[in-house]
Backbone as JSON Lines, residues from 0, in Angstrom:
{"i":0,"aa":"M","n":[16.93,6.52,2.8],"ca":[17.45,6.59,1.45],"c":[16.83,5.48,0.61]}
{"i":1,"aa":"K","n":[16.32,5.85,-0.56],"ca":[15.7,4.89,-1.46],"c":[16.67,4.56,-2.6]}
{"i":2,"aa":"I","n":[16.99,3.27,-2.75],"ca":[17.91,2.82,-3.78],"c":[17.16,1.94,-4.78]}
{"i":3,"aa":"G","n":[17.23,2.3,-6.06],"ca":[16.62,1.49,-7.1],"c":[17.63,0.5,-7.66]}
{"i":4,"aa":"V","n":[17.14,-0.66,-8.08],"ca":[17.99,-1.68,-8.7],"c":[17.29,-2.16,-9.96]}
{"i":5,"aa":"L","n":[17.98,-2.05,-11.09],"ca":[17.44,-2.53,-12.36],"c":[18.4,-3.54,-12.95]}
{"i":6,"aa":"G","n":[17.98,-4.79,-12.95],"ca":[18.83,-5.85,-13.49],"c":[18.46,-6.17,-14.93]}
{"i":7,"aa":"G","n":[19.35,-6.86,-15.61],"ca":[19.08,-7.25,-16.99],"c":[20.35,-7.74,-17.66]}
{"i":8,"aa":"T","n":[20.19,-8.33,-18.83],"ca":[21.36,-8.76,-19.57],"c":[22.06,-7.54,-20.18]}
{"i":9,"aa":"F","n":[21.26,-6.55,-20.61],"ca":[21.79,-5.32,-21.22],"c":[22.74,-5.67,-22.37]}
{"i":10,"aa":"D","n":[22.18,-6.41,-23.33],"ca":[23.01,-6.92,-24.43],"c":[22.39,-6.57,-25.78]}
{"i":11,"aa":"P","n":[22.4,-5.26,-26.17],"ca":[23.02,-4.13,-25.47],"c":[22.0,-3.33,-24.66]}
{"i":12,"aa":"V","n":[22.5,-2.42,-23.83],"ca":[21.63,-1.47,-23.14],"c":[21.0,-0.58,-24.2]}
{"i":13,"aa":"H","n":[19.7,-0.24,-24.02],"ca":[19.03,0.61,-25.0],"c":[18.19,1.67,-24.29]}
{"i":14,"aa":"L","n":[17.54,2.5,-25.07],"ca":[16.79,3.63,-24.5],"c":[15.6,3.18,-23.66]}
{"i":15,"aa":"G","n":[15.1,1.97,-23.92],"ca":[14.03,1.45,-23.08],"c":[14.51,1.21,-21.66]}
{"i":16,"aa":"H","n":[15.7,0.65,-21.52],"ca":[16.28,0.43,-20.19],"c":[16.48,1.76,-19.46]}
{"i":17,"aa":"I","n":[17.04,2.73,-20.17],"ca":[17.3,4.04,-19.55],"c":[15.99,4.7,-19.16]}
{"i":18,"aa":"G","n":[14.98,4.56,-20.01],"ca":[13.67,5.13,-19.69],"c":[13.06,4.52,-18.44]}
{"i":19,"aa":"M","n":[13.19,3.22,-18.28],"ca":[12.69,2.54,-17.08],"c":[13.37,3.09,-15.83]}
{"i":20,"aa":"A","n":[14.68,3.19,-15.89],"ca":[15.46,3.66,-14.73],"c":[15.1,5.09,-14.38]}
{"i":21,"aa":"E","n":[15.01,5.95,-15.38],"ca":[14.72,7.37,-15.11],"c":[13.3,7.57,-14.61]}
{"i":22,"aa":"E","n":[12.36,6.84,-15.17],"ca":[10.96,6.98,-14.72],"c":[10.81,6.54,-13.27]}
{"i":23,"aa":"A","n":[11.4,5.41,-12.91],"ca":[11.33,4.94,-11.53],"c":[12.04,5.92,-10.59]}
{"i":24,"aa":"R","n":[13.21,6.39,-11.02],"ca":[13.96,7.37,-10.22],"c":[13.12,8.6,-9.91]}
{"i":25,"aa":"D","n":[12.49,9.14,-10.94],"ca":[11.74,10.39,-10.77],"c":[10.4,10.17,-10.07]}
{"i":26,"aa":"A","n":[9.69,9.09,-10.42],"ca":[8.37,8.84,-9.85],"c":[8.44,8.52,-8.36]}
{"i":27,"aa":"L","n":[9.51,7.87,-7.94],"ca":[9.61,7.41,-6.55],"c":[10.63,8.2,-5.73]}
{"i":28,"aa":"G","n":[11.28,9.17,-6.36],"ca":[12.26,9.96,-5.63],"c":[13.45,9.14,-5.16]}
{"i":29,"aa":"L","n":[13.95,8.27,-6.02],"ca":[15.06,7.4,-5.65],"c":[16.36,8.19,-5.61]}
{"i":30,"aa":"A","n":[17.17,7.92,-4.6],"ca":[18.46,8.59,-4.49],"c":[19.4,8.15,-5.6]}
{"i":31,"aa":"E","n":[19.25,6.9,-6.03],"ca":[20.12,6.35,-7.07],"c":[19.47,5.11,-7.64]}
{"i":32,"aa":"V","n":[19.71,4.85,-8.92],"ca":[19.29,3.6,-9.54],"c":[20.55,2.88,-10.01]}
{"i":33,"aa":"L","n":[20.75,1.69,-9.5],"ca":[21.91,0.87,-9.88],"c":[21.51,-0.07,-11.02]}
{"i":34,"aa":"M","n":[22.2,0.05,-12.14],"ca":[21.97,-0.83,-13.28],"c":[22.9,-2.03,-13.11]}
{"i":35,"aa":"V","n":[22.33,-3.22,-13.07],"ca":[23.11,-4.42,-12.72],"c":[23.07,-5.44,-13.86]}
{"i":36,"aa":"P","n":[24.13,-5.51,-14.67],"ca":[24.15,-6.52,-15.73],"c":[24.33,-7.92,-15.16]}
{"i":37,"aa":"A","n":[23.57,-8.86,-15.71],"ca":[23.63,-10.24,-15.24],"c":[24.93,-10.9,-15.66]}
{"i":38,"aa":"G","n":[25.43,-11.78,-14.79],"ca":[26.61,-12.55,-15.12],"c":[26.23,-13.73,-15.99]}
{"i":39,"aa":"Q","n":[25.49,-14.68,-15.42],"ca":[24.99,-15.84,-16.14],"c":[23.48,-15.92,-15.92]}
{"i":40,"aa":"P","n":[22.69,-15.19,-16.7],"ca":[21.24,-15.19,-16.49],"c":[20.63,-16.56,-16.74]}
{"i":41,"aa":"M","n":[19.87,-17.06,-15.78],"ca":[19.29,-18.39,-15.88],"c":[18.29,-18.48,-17.03]}
{"i":42,"aa":"S","n":[17.66,-17.35,-17.38],"ca":[16.66,-17.37,-18.45],"c":[17.28,-17.47,-19.84]}
{"i":43,"aa":"K","n":[18.61,-17.32,-19.92],"ca":[19.28,-17.34,-21.22],"c":[20.48,-18.28,-21.23]}
{"i":44,"aa":"V","n":[20.31,-19.4,-20.55],"ca":[21.41,-20.35,-20.39],"c":[21.93,-20.84,-21.74]}
{"i":45,"aa":"N","n":[21.03,-21.06,-22.69],"ca":[21.43,-21.65,-23.97],"c":[21.63,-20.61,-25.07]}
{"i":46,"aa":"R","n":[21.68,-19.33,-24.7],"ca":[21.87,-18.28,-25.7],"c":[23.26,-17.65,-25.53]}
{"i":47,"aa":"P","n":[23.9,-17.32,-26.65],"ca":[25.2,-16.64,-26.54],"c":[25.02,-15.24,-25.98]}
{"i":48,"aa":"I","n":[25.89,-14.84,-25.08],"ca":[25.81,-13.52,-24.46],"c":[27.14,-12.81,-24.66]}
{"i":49,"aa":"T","n":[27.06,-11.53,-24.98],"ca":[28.26,-10.72,-25.16],"c":[29.04,-10.68,-23.85]}
{"i":50,"aa":"P","n":[30.38,-10.77,-23.91],"ca":[31.18,-10.75,-22.68],"c":[30.81,-9.58,-21.77]}
{"i":51,"aa":"A","n":[30.89,-9.85,-20.47],"ca":[30.47,-8.86,-19.47],"c":[31.22,-7.54,-19.63]}
{"i":52,"aa":"E","n":[32.47,-7.6,-20.0],"ca":[33.26,-6.37,-20.13],"c":[32.6,-5.39,-21.09]}
{"i":53,"aa":"H","n":[32.15,-5.88,-22.23],"ca":[31.51,-5.01,-23.21],"c":[30.17,-4.49,-22.68]}
{"i":54,"aa":"R","n":[29.39,-5.37,-22.07],"ca":[28.07,-4.94,-21.57],"c":[28.21,-3.88,-20.47]}
{"i":55,"aa":"I","n":[29.21,-4.06,-19.61],"ca":[29.45,-3.07,-18.55],"c":[29.94,-1.76,-19.15]}
{"i":56,"aa":"N","n":[30.85,-1.83,-20.1],"ca":[31.35,-0.62,-20.73],"c":[30.23,0.16,-21.41]}
{"i":57,"aa":"M","n":[29.34,-0.55,-22.09],"ca":[28.21,0.13,-22.76],"c":[27.28,0.77,-21.74]}
{"i":58,"aa":"L","n":[27.04,0.08,-20.64],"ca":[26.19,0.64,-19.58],"c":[26.8,1.91,-19.0]}
{"i":59,"aa":"R","n":[28.08,1.88,-18.76],"ca":[28.74,3.05,-18.18],"c":[28.68,4.24,-19.13]}
{"i":60,"aa":"L","n":[28.81,3.98,-20.43],"ca":[28.67,5.05,-21.4],"c":[27.24,5.59,-21.41]}
{"i":61,"aa":"A","n":[26.27,4.7,-21.27],"ca":[24.86,5.09,-21.34],"c":[24.44,5.96,-20.16]}
{"i":62,"aa":"V","n":[25.03,5.75,-18.98],"ca":[24.6,6.49,-17.79],"c":[25.57,7.61,-17.4]}
{"i":63,"aa":"K","n":[26.62,7.78,-18.19],"ca":[27.68,8.73,-17.83],"c":[27.13,10.11,-17.49]}
{"i":64,"aa":"D","n":[26.2,10.61,-18.27],"ca":[25.66,11.95,-18.05],"c":[24.25,11.93,-17.48]}
{"i":65,"aa":"K","n":[23.84,10.8,-16.92],"ca":[22.49,10.66,-16.37],"c":[22.54,10.82,-14.85]}
{"i":66,"aa":"S","n":[21.77,11.76,-14.37],"ca":[21.74,12.02,-12.93],"c":[21.21,10.82,-12.15]}
{"i":67,"aa":"R","n":[21.94,10.43,-11.13],"ca":[21.52,9.4,-10.17],"c":[21.3,8.02,-10.8]}
{"i":68,"aa":"L","n":[21.98,7.76,-11.93],"ca":[22.04,6.41,-12.49],"c":[23.49,5.96,-12.41]}
{"i":69,"aa":"A","n":[23.69,4.71,-12.0],"ca":[25.04,4.17,-11.85],"c":[25.05,2.7,-12.26]}
{"i":70,"aa":"V","n":[26.24,2.15,-12.41],"ca":[26.4,0.75,-12.82],"c":[27.03,-0.05,-11.69]}
{"i":71,"aa":"S","n":[26.51,-1.23,-11.43],"ca":[27.1,-2.15,-10.46],"c":[27.46,-3.45,-11.17]}
{"i":72,"aa":"A","n":[28.69,-3.9,-11.0],"ca":[29.14,-5.15,-11.62],"c":[29.05,-6.33,-10.65]}
{"i":73,"aa":"I","n":[28.21,-6.21,-9.65],"ca":[28.14,-7.21,-8.58],"c":[27.84,-8.61,-9.11]}
{"i":74,"aa":"E","n":[27.0,-8.72,-10.14],"ca":[26.64,-10.05,-10.64],"c":[27.7,-10.62,-11.57]}
{"i":75,"aa":"T","n":[28.34,-9.76,-12.35],"ca":[29.37,-10.26,-13.26],"c":[30.65,-10.62,-12.5]}
{"i":76,"aa":"E","n":[30.82,-10.07,-11.31],"ca":[32.0,-10.39,-10.49],"c":[31.77,-11.62,-9.62]}
{"i":77,"aa":"R","n":[30.53,-12.09,-9.57],"ca":[30.19,-13.24,-8.73],"c":[30.12,-14.49,-9.59]}
{"i":78,"aa":"P","n":[30.79,-15.57,-9.22],"ca":[30.76,-16.79,-10.04],"c":[29.39,-17.46,-9.97]}
{"i":79,"aa":"G","n":[29.13,-18.27,-10.99],"ca":[27.89,-19.02,-11.02],"c":[26.72,-18.23,-11.58]}
{"i":80,"aa":"P","n":[25.54,-18.86,-11.62],"ca":[24.34,-18.23,-12.17],"c":[23.95,-16.99,-11.38]}
{"i":81,"aa":"S","n":[23.29,-16.05,-12.06],"ca":[22.83,-14.82,-11.4],"c":[21.4,-14.98,-10.92]}
{"i":82,"aa":"F","n":[21.2,-14.83,-9.62],"ca":[19.87,-14.87,-9.02],"c":[19.6,-13.54,-8.34]}
{"i":83,"aa":"T","n":[18.42,-13.0,-8.59],"ca":[18.06,-11.7,-8.03],"c":[18.13,-11.7,-6.51]}
{"i":84,"aa":"I","n":[17.7,-12.79,-5.89],"ca":[17.68,-12.84,-4.43],"c":[19.09,-12.65,-3.86]}
{"i":85,"aa":"D","n":[20.1,-13.19,-4.53],"ca":[21.48,-13.03,-4.05],"c":[21.93,-11.58,-4.16]}
{"i":86,"aa":"T","n":[21.54,-10.95,-5.27],"ca":[21.93,-9.55,-5.48],"c":[21.27,-8.62,-4.48]}
{"i":87,"aa":"I","n":[19.98,-8.8,-4.27],"ca":[19.27,-7.95,-3.31],"c":[19.8,-8.18,-1.9]}
{"i":88,"aa":"T","n":[20.13,-9.43,-1.56],"ca":[20.71,-9.74,-0.25],"c":[22.03,-9.0,-0.07]}
{"i":89,"aa":"A","n":[22.85,-8.99,-1.13],"ca":[24.14,-8.31,-1.05],"c":[23.97,-6.81,-0.88]}
{"i":90,"aa":"F","n":[23.02,-6.23,-1.6],"ca":[22.78,-4.8,-1.46],"c":[22.21,-4.46,-0.09]}
{"i":91,"aa":"Q","n":[21.36,-5.33,0.43],"ca":[20.8,-5.09,1.77],"c":[21.91,-5.08,2.82]}
{"i":92,"aa":"K","n":[22.87,-5.99,2.67],"ca":[24.0,-6.01,3.6],"c":[24.86,-4.77,3.45]}
{"i":93,"aa":"K","n":[25.03,-4.33,2.2],"ca":[25.87,-3.17,1.92],"c":[25.27,-1.89,2.5]}
{"i":94,"aa":"F","n":[23.97,-1.68,2.27],"ca":[23.34,-0.43,2.68],"c":[22.74,-0.49,4.08]}
{"i":95,"aa":"G","n":[22.42,-1.7,4.56],"ca":[21.88,-1.85,5.9],"c":[20.52,-1.18,6.08]}
{"i":96,"aa":"D","n":[20.21,-0.83,7.31],"ca":[18.9,-0.29,7.64],"c":[18.7,1.14,7.14]}
{"i":97,"aa":"K","n":[19.76,1.76,6.64],"ca":[19.65,3.16,6.23],"c":[19.02,3.31,4.85]}
{"i":98,"aa":"A","n":[18.73,2.19,4.18],"ca":[18.19,2.28,2.82],"c":[17.02,1.33,2.6]}
{"i":99,"aa":"E","n":[16.09,1.75,1.73],"ca":[15.03,0.89,1.23],"c":[15.39,0.57,-0.22]}
{"i":100,"aa":"I","n":[15.21,-0.69,-0.6],"ca":[15.57,-1.12,-1.94],"c":[14.31,-1.28,-2.79]}
{"i":101,"aa":"Y","n":[14.37,-0.73,-3.99],"ca":[13.26,-0.79,-4.94],"c":[13.75,-1.53,-6.18]}
{"i":102,"aa":"F","n":[13.28,-2.74,-6.37],"ca":[13.71,-3.55,-7.51],"c":[12.77,-3.28,-8.69]}
{"i":103,"aa":"I","n":[13.35,-2.82,-9.79],"ca":[12.57,-2.41,-10.96],"c":[12.52,-3.57,-11.96]}
{"i":104,"aa":"L","n":[11.31,-3.9,-12.4],"ca":[11.15,-5.01,-13.35],"c":[9.94,-4.75,-14.23]}
{"i":105,"aa":"G","n":[9.86,-5.45,-15.35],"ca":[8.73,-5.29,-16.26],"c":[7.51,-6.06,-15.77]}
{"i":106,"aa":"W","n":[6.35,-5.67,-16.29],"ca":[5.13,-6.38,-15.93],"c":[5.26,-7.87,-16.25]}
{"i":107,"aa":"D","n":[5.92,-8.21,-17.36],"ca":[6.08,-9.61,-17.74],"c":[6.92,-10.38,-16.72]}
{"i":108,"aa":"S","n":[7.95,-9.73,-16.2],"ca":[8.8,-10.38,-15.2],"c":[8.05,-10.56,-13.88]}
{"i":109,"aa":"L","n":[7.23,-9.57,-13.52],"ca":[6.44,-9.69,-12.29],"c":[5.49,-10.88,-12.39]}
{"i":110,"aa":"E","n":[4.92,-11.09,-13.57],"ca":[4.02,-12.22,-13.79],"c":[4.74,-13.54,-13.52]}
{"i":111,"aa":"Q","n":[6.03,-13.59,-13.83],"ca":[6.82,-14.82,-13.68],"c":[7.47,-14.96,-12.31]}
{"i":112,"aa":"L","n":[7.23,-13.99,-11.43],"ca":[7.9,-13.97,-10.13],"c":[7.79,-15.28,-9.35]}
{"i":113,"aa":"P","n":[6.64,-15.97,-9.35],"ca":[6.57,-17.23,-8.59],"c":[7.59,-18.28,-9.03]}
{"i":114,"aa":"E","n":[8.12,-18.14,-10.25],"ca":[9.08,-19.11,-10.76],"c":[10.52,-18.75,-10.36]}
{"i":115,"aa":"W","n":[10.71,-17.56,-9.78],"ca":[12.05,-17.13,-9.41],"c":[12.51,-17.85,-8.14]}
{"i":116,"aa":"R","n":[13.78,-17.75,-7.84],"ca":[14.32,-18.34,-6.61],"c":[13.87,-17.53,-5.4]}
{"i":117,"aa":"E","n":[13.27,-18.17,-4.43],"ca":[12.82,-17.57,-3.16],"c":[12.03,-16.27,-3.38]}
{"i":118,"aa":"P","n":[10.94,-16.33,-4.14],"ca":[10.18,-15.11,-4.43],"c":[9.58,-14.45,-3.19]}
{"i":119,"aa":"A","n":[9.15,-15.25,-2.23],"ca":[8.55,-14.67,-1.02],"c":[9.58,-13.88,-0.22]}
{"i":120,"aa":"R","n":[10.78,-14.42,-0.11],"ca":[11.84,-13.71,0.63],"c":[12.25,-12.45,-0.13]}
{"i":121,"aa":"L","n":[12.28,-12.55,-1.46],"ca":[12.62,-11.38,-2.27],"c":[11.61,-10.26,-2.04]}
{"i":122,"aa":"A","n":[10.32,-10.6,-2.07],"ca":[9.28,-9.59,-1.87],"c":[9.33,-9.0,-0.47]}
{"i":123,"aa":"A","n":[9.77,-9.78,0.49],"ca":[9.87,-9.28,1.86],"c":[11.04,-8.32,2.03]}
{"i":124,"aa":"M","n":[12.05,-8.45,1.17],"ca":[13.28,-7.67,1.32],"c":[13.25,-6.32,0.6]}
{"i":125,"aa":"C","n":[12.38,-6.19,-0.41],"ca":[12.4,-4.96,-1.2],"c":[11.02,-4.67,-1.78]}
{"i":126,"aa":"Y","n":[10.87,-3.47,-2.29],"ca":[9.67,-3.13,-3.05],"c":[9.89,-3.56,-4.5]}
{"i":127,"aa":"L","n":[8.82,-3.94,-5.16],"ca":[8.88,-4.37,-6.55],"c":[8.2,-3.3,-7.41]}
{"i":128,"aa":"V","n":[8.98,-2.62,-8.21],"ca":[8.47,-1.52,-9.03],"c":[8.21,-2.07,-10.43]}
{"i":129,"aa":"A","n":[6.93,-2.23,-10.77],"ca":[6.55,-2.87,-12.02],"c":[6.28,-1.84,-13.11]}
{"i":130,"aa":"V","n":[7.03,-1.98,-14.19],"ca":[6.97,-1.04,-15.31],"c":[6.29,-1.72,-16.5]}
{"i":131,"aa":"P","n":[5.4,-1.03,-17.21],"ca":[4.71,-1.67,-18.34],"c":[5.65,-2.08,-19.45]}
{"i":132,"aa":"R","n":[5.26,-3.16,-20.13],"ca":[5.98,-3.63,-21.31],"c":[4.99,-3.72,-22.46]}
{"i":133,"aa":"P","n":[5.33,-3.22,-23.64],"ca":[4.4,-3.26,-24.77],"c":[3.9,-4.67,-25.03]}
{"i":134,"aa":"G","n":[2.58,-4.79,-25.16],"ca":[1.98,-6.09,-25.45],"c":[1.78,-6.98,-24.25]}
{"i":135,"aa":"C","n":[2.19,-6.53,-23.06],"ca":[2.05,-7.35,-21.85],"c":[0.96,-6.75,-20.95]}
{"i":136,"aa":"P","n":[-0.06,-7.52,-20.63],"ca":[-1.1,-7.01,-19.73],"c":[-0.59,-6.88,-18.3]}
{"i":137,"aa":"Q","n":[-1.24,-6.06,-17.52],"ca":[-0.86,-5.92,-16.11],"c":[-1.12,-7.24,-15.41]}
{"i":138,"aa":"P","n":[-0.18,-7.72,-14.63],"ca":[-0.35,-9.02,-13.96],"c":[-1.58,-9.08,-13.06]}
{"i":139,"aa":"D","n":[-2.12,-10.27,-12.95],"ca":[-3.26,-10.53,-12.07],"c":[-2.72,-10.63,-10.64]}
{"i":140,"aa":"M","n":[-2.93,-9.57,-9.85],"ca":[-2.36,-9.55,-8.51],"c":[-3.02,-10.55,-7.57]}
{"i":141,"aa":"A","n":[-4.28,-10.87,-7.81],"ca":[-4.94,-11.87,-6.96],"c":[-4.26,-13.23,-7.15]}
{"i":142,"aa":"A","n":[-3.91,-13.54,-8.39],"ca":[-3.24,-14.8,-8.66],"c":[-1.84,-14.8,-8.06]}
{"i":143,"aa":"L","n":[-1.15,-13.68,-8.16],"ca":[0.19,-13.59,-7.57],"c":[0.12,-13.71,-6.05]}
{"i":144,"aa":"E","n":[-0.86,-13.05,-5.47],"ca":[-1.01,-13.08,-4.0],"c":[-1.26,-14.5,-3.51]}
{"i":145,"aa":"S","n":[-1.99,-15.27,-4.3],"ca":[-2.29,-16.65,-3.89],"c":[-1.03,-17.52,-3.87]}
{"i":146,"aa":"K","n":[-0.06,-17.15,-4.7],"ca":[1.18,-17.91,-4.78],"c":[2.28,-17.34,-3.86]}
{"i":147,"aa":"I","n":[2.23,-16.01,-3.67],"ca":[3.22,-15.35,-2.83],"c":[2.47,-14.45,-1.85]}
{"i":148,"aa":"P","n":[1.99,-14.99,-0.75],"ca":[1.22,-14.18,0.2],"c":[1.98,-12.95,0.67]}
{"i":149,"aa":"G","n":[1.31,-11.8,0.61],"ca":[1.91,-10.55,1.05],"c":[2.53,-9.73,-0.06]}
{"i":150,"aa":"V","n":[2.64,-10.31,-1.26],"ca":[3.33,-9.6,-2.35],"c":[2.58,-8.35,-2.78]}
{"i":151,"aa":"T","n":[1.26,-8.36,-2.65],"ca":[0.45,-7.21,-3.09],"c":[0.9,-5.92,-2.42]}
{"i":152,"aa":"K","n":[1.28,-6.0,-1.15],"ca":[1.68,-4.81,-0.4],"c":[3.06,-4.3,-0.81]}
{"i":153,"aa":"K","n":[3.78,-5.1,-1.56],"ca":[5.15,-4.71,-1.92],"c":[5.3,-4.27,-3.37]}
{"i":154,"aa":"V","n":[4.22,-4.36,-4.15],"ca":[4.3,-4.01,-5.57],"c":[3.84,-2.57,-5.79]}
{"i":155,"aa":"I","n":[4.63,-1.82,-6.56],"ca":[4.29,-0.47,-6.97],"c":[4.2,-0.46,-8.49]}
{"i":156,"aa":"F","n":[3.0,-0.19,-9.03],"ca":[2.82,-0.18,-10.47],"c":[3.08,1.21,-11.03]}
{"i":157,"aa":"L","n":[3.89,1.28,-12.07],"ca":[4.06,2.51,-12.84],"c":[3.32,2.35,-14.16]}
{"i":158,"aa":"T","n":[2.85,3.46,-14.72],"ca":[2.1,3.4,-15.97],"c":[2.93,3.79,-17.18]}
{"i":159,"aa":"K","n":[4.16,4.2,-16.95],"ca":[5.06,4.53,-18.04],"c":[6.5,4.32,-17.55]}
{"i":160,"aa":"P","n":[7.49,4.28,-18.43],"ca":[7.37,4.44,-19.89],"c":[6.87,3.15,-20.54]}
{"i":161,"aa":"N","n":[6.37,3.27,-21.75],"ca":[5.91,2.11,-22.51],"c":[6.66,2.13,-23.83]}
{"i":162,"aa":"I","n":[7.94,1.79,-23.77],"ca":[8.83,1.92,-24.91],"c":[9.04,0.56,-25.57]}
{"i":163,"aa":"D","n":[8.7,0.48,-26.83],"ca":[8.77,-0.8,-27.55],"c":[10.13,-0.96,-28.23]}
{"i":164,"aa":"I","n":[11.13,-1.31,-27.45],"ca":[12.48,-1.56,-27.96],"c":[12.95,-2.89,-27.38]}
{"i":165,"aa":"S","n":[13.57,-3.71,-28.22],"ca":[14.13,-4.97,-27.72],"c":[15.57,-5.11,-28.19]}
{"i":166,"aa":"A","n":[16.38,-5.73,-27.35],"ca":[17.78,-5.96,-27.7],"c":[17.88,-6.87,-28.93]}
{"i":167,"aa":"T","n":[16.95,-7.81,-29.05],"ca":[16.96,-8.72,-30.19],"c":[16.77,-7.95,-31.49]}
{"i":168,"aa":"A","n":[15.81,-7.01,-31.5],"ca":[15.56,-6.21,-32.7],"c":[16.78,-5.35,-33.04]}
{"i":169,"aa":"I","n":[17.44,-4.83,-32.01],"ca":[18.65,-4.02,-32.24],"c":[19.73,-4.85,-32.91]}
{"i":170,"aa":"K","n":[19.95,-6.06,-32.4],"ca":[20.97,-6.93,-32.98],"c":[20.64,-7.3,-34.43]}
{"i":171,"aa":"E","n":[19.37,-7.49,-34.69],"ca":[18.96,-7.83,-36.06],"c":[19.23,-6.66,-37.01]}
{"i":172,"aa":"K","n":[18.98,-5.44,-36.53],"ca":[19.25,-4.26,-37.35],"c":[20.75,-4.12,-37.63]}
{"i":173,"aa":"I","n":[21.56,-4.35,-36.61],"ca":[23.01,-4.27,-36.78],"c":[23.48,-5.3,-37.81]}
{"i":174,"aa":"A","n":[22.94,-6.5,-37.72],"ca":[23.34,-7.58,-38.64],"c":[22.96,-7.23,-40.08]}
{"i":175,"aa":"R","n":[21.89,-6.41,-40.24],"ca":[21.47,-6.01,-41.59],"c":[22.14,-4.72,-42.05]}
{"i":176,"aa":"G","n":[22.96,-4.13,-41.18],"ca":[23.64,-2.89,-41.53],"c":[22.77,-1.66,-41.41]}
{"i":177,"aa":"E","n":[21.68,-1.74,-40.62],"ca":[20.76,-0.62,-40.44],"c":[21.14,0.23,-39.23]}
{"i":178,"aa":"S","n":[20.69,1.47,-39.22],"ca":[21.0,2.38,-38.12],"c":[20.25,2.0,-36.85]}
{"i":179,"aa":"I","n":[20.94,2.16,-35.71],"ca":[20.31,1.93,-34.41],"c":[20.32,3.22,-33.58]}
{"i":180,"aa":"G","n":[20.55,4.34,-34.26],"ca":[20.7,5.62,-33.58],"c":[19.5,6.06,-32.78]}
{"i":181,"aa":"Q","n":[18.31,5.58,-33.13],"ca":[17.11,5.96,-32.4],"c":[16.76,4.96,-31.3]}
{"i":182,"aa":"L","n":[17.6,3.95,-31.12],"ca":[17.28,2.88,-30.18],"c":[18.23,2.8,-28.99]}
{"i":183,"aa":"V","n":[19.45,3.28,-29.17],"ca":[20.44,3.23,-28.09],"c":[21.08,4.61,-27.94]}
{"i":184,"aa":"P","n":[21.65,4.91,-26.77],"ca":[22.37,6.18,-26.62],"c":[23.51,6.28,-27.63]}
{"i":185,"aa":"G","n":[23.8,7.5,-28.08],"ca":[24.83,7.71,-29.08],"c":[26.17,7.06,-28.76]}
{"i":186,"aa":"P","n":[26.7,7.25,-27.55],"ca":[27.98,6.63,-27.22],"c":[27.95,5.1,-27.28]}
{"i":187,"aa":"V","n":[26.78,4.52,-27.02],"ca":[26.66,3.06,-27.1],"c":[26.7,2.61,-28.56]}
{"i":188,"aa":"A","n":[26.02,3.34,-29.43],"ca":[26.06,3.01,-30.85],"c":[27.48,3.08,-31.38]}
{"i":189,"aa":"E","n":[28.22,4.09,-30.94],"ca":[29.61,4.25,-31.38],"c":[30.47,3.12,-30.84]}
{"i":190,"aa":"Y","n":[30.24,2.71,-29.61],"ca":[31.0,1.6,-29.01],"c":[30.75,0.31,-29.8]}
{"i":191,"aa":"I","n":[29.5,0.08,-30.16],"ca":[29.16,-1.13,-30.91],"c":[29.86,-1.12,-32.26]}
{"i":192,"aa":"R","n":[29.88,0.03,-32.92],"ca":[30.57,0.13,-34.22],"c":[32.08,-0.09,-34.06]}
{"i":193,"aa":"T","n":[32.66,0.56,-33.06],"ca":[34.1,0.46,-32.85],"c":[34.56,-0.96,-32.57]}
{"i":194,"aa":"H","n":[33.78,-1.67,-31.76],"ca":[34.16,-3.02,-31.35],"c":[33.52,-4.11,-32.22]}
{"i":195,"aa":"K","n":[32.8,-3.66,-33.26],"ca":[32.2,-4.59,-34.23],"c":[31.35,-5.66,-33.55]}
{"i":196,"aa":"L","n":[30.52,-5.21,-32.61],"ca":[29.64,-6.14,-31.89],"c":[28.39,-6.46,-32.71]}
{"i":197,"aa":"Y","n":[27.89,-7.64,-32.51],"ca":[26.61,-8.09,-33.07],"c":[26.61,-8.25,-34.59]}
{"i":198,"aa":"L","n":[27.8,-8.27,-35.2],"ca":[27.86,-8.51,-36.64],"c":[27.79,-10.0,-36.9]}
{"i":199,"aa":"P","n":[27.26,-10.39,-38.05],"ca":[27.21,-11.83,-38.39],"c":[28.62,-12.36,-38.62]}
{"i":200,"aa":"A","n":[28.74,-13.66,-38.75],"ca":[30.03,-14.3,-39.02],"c":[30.65,-13.66,-40.25]}
{"i":201,"aa":"G","n":[31.91,-13.3,-40.13],"ca":[32.57,-12.62,-41.24],"c":[32.76,-11.15,-40.98]}
{"i":202,"aa":"G","n":[31.99,-10.61,-39.99],"ca":[32.2,-9.24,-39.56],"c":[31.56,-8.17,-40.4]}
{"i":203,"aa":"R","n":[30.72,-8.55,-41.38],"ca":[30.03,-7.53,-42.18],"c":[28.55,-7.85,-42.29]}
{"i":204,"aa":"P","n":[27.72,-6.8,-42.31],"ca":[26.28,-7.03,-42.47],"c":[25.96,-7.51,-43.88]}
């Protein structure tokens, strides 16, 4: 059984995230892709993050009608900073030898892999499914191999989707009172409106 894992802040989840999950699911024949919102992402320590409850609710709305996509709150339920190695270790214990884990990440994140916690052990535990990101070149695998021996055999490159959507741009549109209907699933847009998320101080664009 092949299990995909797609981590992220998902603040908010958008069509780019869903596209990544669906492309990996279909291209690799994954039984399921688990969308895992970060609890305390180390890369955004000094940035305000929407409470986990909202991010999880939006994710669940986004995947409700999507085949073989699901949400895992494993990182938001775990205290302390969120590290990918801890999450993959937990999933490996949960699924055991009956499953192969495919960790889905962008080309830009793969480039930064040597800076992650225990990158060599992470690469040994799962496959790394690298998805293109607009404006990001494909990582230099020779350079990565020199820093993480053996990683080349564990990376699977996908050539799509190449969707240019960012959560930052979405939040800026919301703050200006502009439509985000083409950037996030409909139920997510409605949730954001209902709960008045991402509005500037004062609650109005």
